[in-house]
C-alpha positions in Angstrom: 13.0 42.2 -231.3 13.3 44.8 -234.3 13.3 41.9 -236.6 10.5 40.4 -235.6 8.6 44.3 -235.9 9.9 43.8 -239.6 8.2 40.9 -240.7 4.8 41.9 -239.1 2.1 43.4 -240.4 -1.2 42.9 -243.1 -1.4 44.2 -246.7 -4.8 45.5 -246.3 -5.9 48.1 -248.9 -6.4 51.0 -246.4 -4.4 53.9 -247.8 -1.4 55.5 -245.1 -2.4 58.4 -243.4 -0.9 61.1 -240.9 -1.2 59.9 -237.6 -3.9 61.6 -235.5 -7.0 60.8 -234.3 -9.0 61.8 -237.4 -6.6 59.6 -239.8 -7.0 57.0 -237.1 -11.1 56.9 -237.4 -10.0 57.1 -241.5 -9.4 53.3 -241.1 -13.3 52.7 -241.4 -13.4 54.1 -244.7 -12.7 50.7 -245.5 -15.3 48.4 -245.8 -14.2 45.0 -244.5 -12.2 47.0 -241.5 -15.6 48.2 -240.4 -17.3 45.2 -240.7 -14.4 43.7 -238.8 -14.7 46.5 -235.9 -18.5 45.7 -235.7 -18.1 42.1 -235.6 -15.7 42.9 -232.3 -17.8 45.1 -231.2 -21.1 42.8 -231.2 -19.4 39.7 -230.0 -18.0 41.5 -226.7 -21.2 43.4 -226.1 -22.9 39.7 -226.3 -19.7 38.6 -224.2 -20.0 41.2 -221.5 -24.2 40.5 -221.5 -23.9 37.3 -221.0 -21.3 36.8 -218.5 -23.0 39.4 -216.1 -26.4 37.9 -216.8 -25.0 34.1 -216.1 -24.0 35.4 -212.2 -26.9 37.1 -211.8 -29.2 34.0 -213.0 -27.3 31.5 -210.7 -28.1 34.4 -207.7 -31.6 34.2 -208.7 -31.8 30.5 -209.0 -29.9 30.1 -205.1 -28.7 32.2 -202.7 -25.2 30.3 -201.7 -22.4 32.7 -201.6 -19.9 32.4 -204.1 -21.9 30.8 -206.4 -20.7 34.1 -208.9 -17.4 32.7 -209.0 -18.3 28.9 -209.7 -20.0 30.5 -212.9 -17.1 32.6 -213.6 -14.9 29.2 -213.5 -17.5 27.5 -215.9 -17.5 30.6 -218.4 -13.5 30.3 -218.6 -12.2 26.9 -218.0 -12.6 25.6 -221.8 -10.0 27.9 -222.5 -7.0 26.0 -221.1 -8.6 22.9 -223.6 -9.4 24.9 -226.3 -7.7 28.1 -227.1 -4.1 26.6 -228.0 -5.4 24.2 -230.6 -7.7 27.1 -231.8 -4.5 29.2 -232.2 -3.1 26.6 -234.3 -6.1 26.5 -236.6 -6.0 30.0 -236.7 -2.8 29.9 -238.5 -3.8 26.9 -241.0 -7.5 27.3 -241.9 -9.6 30.4 -243.1 -10.2 32.8 -239.7 -13.2 34.1 -240.9 -15.1 31.0 -241.3 -13.8 29.8 -237.5 -15.7 33.2 -236.4 -18.5 32.8 -238.1 -18.8 29.0 -236.7 -18.6 29.6 -233.5 -20.9 32.8 -233.3 -23.6 30.3 -234.7 -22.8 27.9 -231.7 -22.8 31.3 -229.4 -26.3 31.7 -230.5 -27.8 28.1 -229.8 -26.5 28.1 -226.2 -28.0 31.7 -225.7 -31.3 30.3 -227.8 -31.3 27.2 -225.0 -31.0 29.5 -221.8 -33.8 31.4 -223.1 -36.3 28.5 -223.7 -35.0 27.0 -220.4 -36.1 29.7 -218.4 -39.4 30.4 -220.6 -40.0 26.8 -219.8 -39.2 26.8 -216.2 -36.8 23.7 -216.4 -33.4 26.1 -215.8 -31.4 24.8 -212.4 -28.2 25.5 -211.3 -26.3 22.7 -212.8 -28.0 23.1 -215.9 -26.9 27.1 -215.9 -23.4 25.6 -215.0 -23.5 23.5 -217.8 -24.8 26.2 -220.3 -22.0 28.7 -218.9 -19.4 26.0 -219.9 -20.8 25.7 -223.3 -20.7 29.5 -223.8 -16.8 29.5 -222.4 -16.5 26.7 -225.3 -17.4 29.5 -227.4 -15.2 32.1 -226.2 -12.0 29.8 -226.3 -12.7 29.0 -229.4 -13.4 32.7 -231.3 -11.2 34.7 -229.6 -7.6 33.5 -231.0 -9.0 33.5 -235.3 -10.7 37.4 -234.4 -8.0 39.1 -232.6 -5.1 37.9 -235.3 -7.2 38.7 -238.2 -7.1 42.9 -237.7 -2.9 41.9 -238.7 -4.2 40.7 -242.0 -6.3 43.7 -242.9 -4.5 46.6 -241.8 -1.3 47.6 -243.2 1.9 47.2 -241.0 3.0 51.1 -240.4 -1.1 51.6 -239.1 -1.4 48.5 -237.1 -1.2 50.6 -233.6 -3.9 52.6 -234.8 -6.1 49.2 -235.6 -5.4 47.7 -232.7 -6.5 50.4 -230.4 -9.5 51.0 -232.6 -10.3 47.7 -231.9 -9.4 47.5 -228.3 -11.5 50.3 -227.6 -14.1 49.1 -229.5 -14.3 46.0 -227.6 -13.8 47.1 -223.9 -16.3 49.8 -224.6 -18.6 47.1 -225.8 -17.7 44.5 -223.2 -18.0 46.6 -220.2 -21.2 48.4 -221.6 -22.5 44.7 -221.4 -22.8 44.6 -218.6 -25.4 47.3 -218.9 -27.2 45.7 -221.5 -27.2 42.4 -219.8 -28.7 43.9 -216.4 -31.2 46.4 -218.2 -32.8 43.8 -220.7 -32.8 41.4 -217.4 -34.8 43.8 -215.5 -37.5 45.0 -218.5 -37.8 41.3 -219.9 -36.6 38.7 -217.5 -33.6 36.4 -217.6 -35.6 34.7 -220.8 -35.7 37.7 -222.9 -32.4 38.7 -222.2 -30.6 35.6 -223.3 -33.0 35.2 -226.7 -31.5 39.4 -227.3 -28.1 37.8 -226.9 -28.7 34.9 -229.0 -29.7 37.6 -231.7 -26.6 39.6 -231.1 -24.4 36.3 -232.2 -26.8 36.4 -235.4 -25.8 40.1 -236.3 -22.0 39.2 -235.6 -22.5 36.3 -238.0 -24.0 38.5 -241.1 -21.1 41.3 -240.3 -18.4 38.7 -240.5 -19.3 37.2 -243.9 -19.0 41.0 -244.9 -14.7 40.9 -244.2 -12.7 39.5 -247.0 -9.5 38.2 -246.1 -6.2 38.2 -248.4 -5.6 35.2 -250.1 -2.3 33.4 -248.5 0.2 32.2 -251.1 0.2 28.6 -251.1 3.4 27.2 -248.6 5.9 24.8 -250.3 6.9 23.6 -246.3 5.4 20.9 -244.7 3.7 22.1 -241.8 4.1 20.7 -238.4 1.8 18.6 -236.5 -0.5 20.5 -234.1 1.4 19.4 -231.1 4.5 20.8 -232.8 3.0 24.0 -233.7 1.9 24.3 -230.4 5.3 24.0 -229.4 6.6 26.3 -231.8 4.8 29.1 -230.4 5.5 28.3 -226.8 8.8 28.6 -227.5 8.5 31.6 -229.5 6.8 33.5 -226.6 9.1 32.0 -223.8 12.5 32.4 -225.1 11.8 36.5 -225.1 12.2 38.2 -221.7 10.2 40.9 -222.9 7.2 38.9 -224.4 7.4 36.3 -221.2 6.7 39.4 -218.9 4.0 40.5 -220.7 2.3 37.0 -220.4 3.7 36.8 -216.5 1.4 40.4 -216.2 -1.8 38.7 -217.9 -1.5 35.8 -215.7 -1.1 38.0 -212.5 -4.2 40.3 -213.7 -6.1 37.3 -214.2 -6.0 35.9 -210.6 -6.3 39.2 -209.0 -7.9 41.6 -211.0 -10.1 40.9 -213.9 -11.1 37.1 -212.2 -11.9 38.6 -209.0 -13.8 41.9 -210.1 -16.1 40.8 -212.5 -17.8 38.1 -210.1 -16.9 40.2 -206.9 -18.2 43.6 -208.0 -21.9 42.4 -209.2 -21.9 40.5 -205.6 -20.7 44.0 -203.5 -23.2 45.9 -205.5 -26.0 43.9 -205.1 -25.1 43.0 -200.9 -22.8 46.1 -200.0 -24.3 48.8 -201.7 -27.9 47.8 -202.0 -28.5 48.4 -205.5 -30.8 46.9 -208.3 -29.6 45.0 -211.5 -30.0 48.3 -213.6 -27.7 50.1 -211.1 -25.6 47.3 -210.4 -24.7 46.9 -214.6 -23.2 50.5 -214.4 -20.3 49.7 -212.4 -18.8 47.7 -214.7 -20.1 49.6 -217.5 -18.3 53.2 -215.6 -15.0 51.1 -216.0 -16.1 50.7 -220.0 -16.5 54.4 -219.9 -12.5 55.2 -218.7 -11.2 52.6 -221.0 -13.0 54.0 -224.1 -12.0 57.4 -222.8 -8.3 56.6 -222.9 -8.5 54.9 -225.9 -9.4 58.0 -227.4 -7.0 59.9 -226.0 -4.1 57.0 -227.2 -5.5 57.7 -230.8 -4.6 61.2 -230.3 -1.0 60.7 -229.5 1.6 60.5 -232.7 3.8 58.0 -231.0 4.1 56.8 -227.7 7.6 55.9 -226.5 8.7 53.3 -224.2 5.5 51.3 -224.5 6.4 48.8 -221.9 7.4 51.5 -219.6 4.5 53.0 -219.4 3.0 49.3 -219.3 4.0 48.5 -216.2 4.2 52.1 -214.3 0.4 52.1 -215.2 0.0 48.9 -213.1 1.2 50.7 -209.8 -2.2 52.3 -209.6 -4.4 49.5 -210.6 -3.8 47.7 -206.9 -4.8 51.0 -204.8 -7.8 51.6 -206.8 -9.3 48.2 -206.8 -8.6 48.2 -203.3 -11.1 51.2 -202.7 -13.6 49.3 -204.9 -13.7 46.9 -202.0 -13.7 49.6 -198.9 -16.0 51.9 -200.6 -19.9 52.1 -198.9 -21.1 54.9 -201.4 -22.2 54.1 -204.5 -21.3 57.1 -206.0 -18.0 57.1 -205.1 -17.6 53.5 -206.3 -19.0 54.9 -209.6 -15.7 57.5 -209.8 -13.1 54.8 -208.7 -14.4 52.6 -211.3 -14.0 55.1 -213.9 -10.5 56.0 -213.2 -9.7 52.2 -212.9 -10.9 52.1 -216.5 -8.4 55.3 -217.7 -5.6 52.4 -216.4 -7.1 49.7 -218.0 -7.3 51.5 -221.5 -3.7 51.7 -220.9 -3.2 48.2 -220.1 -5.3 46.6 -222.4 -3.9 48.7 -225.7 -0.1 48.6 -224.9 -0.4 45.1 -224.3 -1.9 43.7 -227.3 0.3 46.4 -229.7 3.7 45.6 -227.8 2.5 41.6 -228.9 1.2 41.9 -232.4 3.9 44.5 -233.1 6.5 42.1 -232.2 5.0 39.1 -233.7 4.9 37.9 -237.3 1.8 36.8 -239.3 2.4 33.3 -239.7 2.6 32.8 -235.7 -0.1 35.1 -234.5 -2.8 32.5 -234.2 -0.4 31.0 -231.8 0.8 33.9 -230.0 -2.5 35.5 -229.6 -3.9 32.1 -228.5 -0.9 31.7 -225.5 -2.2 35.4 -224.6 -5.8 34.6 -224.4 -4.6 31.9 -222.3 -2.8 33.8 -220.1 -5.9 35.8 -219.6 -8.7 34.1 -220.0 -7.5 30.9 -218.9 -6.2 32.3 -215.6 -9.7 34.2 -215.0 -12.2 31.4 -214.4 -9.5 30.6 -211.5 -9.1 33.8 -210.4 -13.4 34.1 -210.3 -13.0 30.4 -208.3 -10.7 31.6 -205.6 -12.4 34.9 -205.4 -16.3 33.1 -204.7 -14.5 31.0 -202.2 -12.6 34.2 -200.9 -16.2 36.1 -200.8 -17.9 33.1 -198.9 -15.4 33.1 -196.2 -14.3 36.8 -195.5 -16.8 38.7 -197.6 -16.7 40.0 -201.3 -15.6 43.6 -200.3 -12.4 42.2 -198.6 -11.3 39.5 -200.8 -11.5 42.5 -203.6 -9.6 44.3 -201.1 -7.0 41.7 -200.7 -6.5 41.3 -204.8 -5.7 45.0 -204.9 -3.2 44.5 -202.1 -1.5 41.2 -204.3 -2.4 43.2 -207.3 -0.2 46.1 -205.9 2.9 44.3 -204.9 2.8 42.5 -208.2 3.2 45.9 -209.9 6.3 47.0 -207.4 8.1 43.7 -208.4 7.8 44.4 -212.1 8.7 47.7 -211.8 12.2 46.5 -210.1 12.5 43.3 -212.1 11.3 43.4 -215.8 13.9 45.3 -217.4 13.3 44.2 -221.1 9.9 44.4 -220.7 10.4 47.8 -219.4 12.5 48.9 -222.7 9.8 47.2 -225.2 8.8 49.9 -227.6 
C-alpha cells in the first residue's frame, strides 16, 4: 500500500503550503484547479436537481406507488454498462474532452425534456427513456471528471484537493434538490429542465479553461480494452482494504443512497405533507451537514487511521436513517438530515481520499470507474428495491428497514475489516 501511495499524485503548478483551512483554500489561486472545481460544482448541482425533478415529474404524471424507484433505476442502470469502459477510455484519451462531450449530451437531454413538457407530449414511458439517457451521461462523465484532480494537484496536497472538490460536489448535489424544487415551483417542469440545460452548458465553458499536463508518450503496448478492465479489477480486488471500501460502497448504494434519494421525497410528500420547495430542503439539509463536516476536515492537519474513522462513522448512519422514516415531524426530520449529513461528509471524503492516495495515476481512471460502479451502479438497484418496498410496506417503513440493514452491516465491518480499519 505504501509503495502505491508513493507512485500517486499529479504534478500541478499549485505551490506547497502549510496544512490548514487557509492553505487548503489557497488551491483556488490556481486557475486550472479553480475552473475544475467549478465544473464539478455545476455538474453535481445539475445532477442533484435533475434527479429530484425526474422523481417529481413521474409522480406528477402518475400517482402510481413505486414510480420514484423505477425512475431512480432508469437514472442509474447505464452505469453497469458504461462506467468501466469509460474508465478505460479515461486512462487512454483526453479526460477534458470526454467531460466536455458528456456535458453537451446532458444539455441536449435536458432540453428535450423541457421541449416535450411545453408541447404536452411527455408521458411516463417517455420520461423513463429520457431518465435513461441522463443515466448514460452520468456514467460517461464521472470516471474522467473524478480522475482529473490527481493530474492538477501535487501529491502532498492531494487530500486537500479531494476534500475541497468533494465538499463542493456534495454541497451542490444536495442543494441541487432545492434548485430543482424551487425552479419547478416557479417555472414548472419545462422551465426547470431548461435551466438545467443551461447549467450543463456553463459546465462546458468552464471545462474548456482546464489545462491538463501532457503525458509523455508511452513505449509500452496498450492492452486491449477487456484486458485493461481486468487489470483494474485485479488491482482493486487483490487488496483487502480496497476491496473492503468497494464492499461498503455496494452496501451503501443498496441500503442508504438508493433508498434515500427516492424515499425522502415520497416521505416528505405523503407523510410530512409538504410541497416541492420544503420537500427539496430535506435533501438540501443533508448537503449542509456534509459541507460542514468537509469544512471541519479541512482544518485538520492530518487525520490518522482514516480507515478506522471511516468504519466507525458508518455505525451511526443506520440509526439516523431509521429516525428519518420514523419521524412524523418535518422539523425533527430536518435536524436528523443535518446530523446524517455530518456523517456523510466523513464517509465521502475519507472514502475517496483512501482510494486516490493508494492508486497510481496510470490506473486512476479504471479504479475510479470501479468505485463509481460500486456506488452509482448499485444505487439504481437500491432505488428499484426501495420503490417496490414502498409500494408494499410504505416509504417510511422501508426507510427504517434499510437503516436497520445498514447498521448491521456496519457492525459486521467493524469486527471483520481489520485491513480497512488500519488503512491511512
